[in-house]
C-alpha positions in Angstrom: -19.6 -22.4 -8.3 -17.1 -21.6 -11.1 -17.4 -17.7 -10.7 -16.6 -18.1 -7.0 -13.5 -20.1 -7.8 -12.4 -17.6 -10.4 -12.9 -14.7 -8.0 -11.0 -16.4 -5.2 -8.2 -17.3 -7.5 -7.9 -13.8 -8.8 -7.9 -12.5 -5.2 -5.1 -14.9 -4.2 -3.0 -13.9 -7.2 -3.5 -10.3 -6.3 -2.5 -10.8 -2.7 0.6 -12.8 -3.7 1.7 -10.3 -6.4 0.9 -7.1 -4.5 4.1 -6.9 -2.5 6.3 -7.5 -5.5 4.3 -4.9 -7.5 4.4 -2.3 -4.7 8.2 -2.8 -4.3 8.8 -2.3 -8.1 6.5 0.6 -8.3 8.1 2.1 -5.2 11.5 2.0 -6.8 10.3 3.2 -10.2 8.7 6.3 -8.5 12.0 7.2 -7.0 11.9 5.9 -3.4 15.2 4.3 -2.7 17.3 2.8 0.1 19.4 6.0 0.3 16.6 8.4 0.0 14.4 10.0 -2.7 16.0 10.1 -6.1 16.4 13.5 -7.8 14.1 14.2 -10.8 11.5 11.5 -10.0 7.9 11.5 -9.1 8.8 10.9 -5.5 10.8 14.1 -5.5 7.7 15.9 -6.9 5.6 14.5 -4.1 8.1 15.6 -1.5 8.3 19.1 -3.0 4.5 19.3 -2.8 4.7 19.0 1.0 7.3 21.8 1.1 10.0 19.2 1.9 8.4 18.3 5.2 6.6 15.0 5.3 5.0 13.9 8.5 4.5 10.4 9.8 1.7 8.5 8.3 1.7 10.1 4.8 2.1 7.7 1.9 5.3 9.4 0.9 6.8 8.7 4.4 5.6 5.1 4.4 7.0 4.3 1.0 10.3 5.9 1.7 10.5 4.1 5.1 9.9 0.7 3.5 12.8 1.3 1.1 15.1 3.0 3.5 14.7 0.1 6.0 15.5 -2.4 3.3 12.2 -4.2 3.8 11.6 -4.7 0.1 8.8 -7.2 -0.6 8.2 -8.2 3.0 7.8 -4.5 4.0 5.5 -4.0 1.1 3.5 -7.1 2.1 3.1 -5.6 5.6 1.8 -2.4 4.1 -0.6 -4.3 1.8 -1.9 -6.5 4.6 -2.4 -3.7 7.1 -4.0 -1.5 4.4 -6.2 -4.4 3.2 -7.3 -5.3 6.8 -8.1 -1.7 7.6 -10.1 -1.3 4.4 -11.9 -4.6 4.9 -12.8 -3.7 8.5 -14.1 -0.3 7.3 -16.2 -1.9 4.6 -17.7 -4.4 7.0 -18.6 -1.6 9.3 -20.2 0.4 6.6 -22.1 -2.5 5.2 -23.3 -3.4 8.7 -24.6 0.1 9.3 -26.3 0.2 5.9 -28.1 -3.1 6.8 -29.1 -1.8 10.2 -26.7 -4.1 12.3 -25.3 -2.6 15.5 -22.4 -3.7 17.6 
């Protein structure tokens, strides 16, 4: 019983902290409210795309969260949607591996 409690506690802490961590990392990488900061990792990512980033790329998502001023709430949305998508994919893969069909 204790390992389950520890695991659930760790997951809850991760879910609660993820938006704050994403927001801080986003800023540290160079994504800002007014655009990508010169001389940062974000600029390097943008350059790798030839200056053209299409909708849906991580670079576009991170920049949009900062430009829209969504901060932690925007990061939370990204984490929740990403987590739900990954969870749904994992359930589908596990189900197929075990022979379940829908």
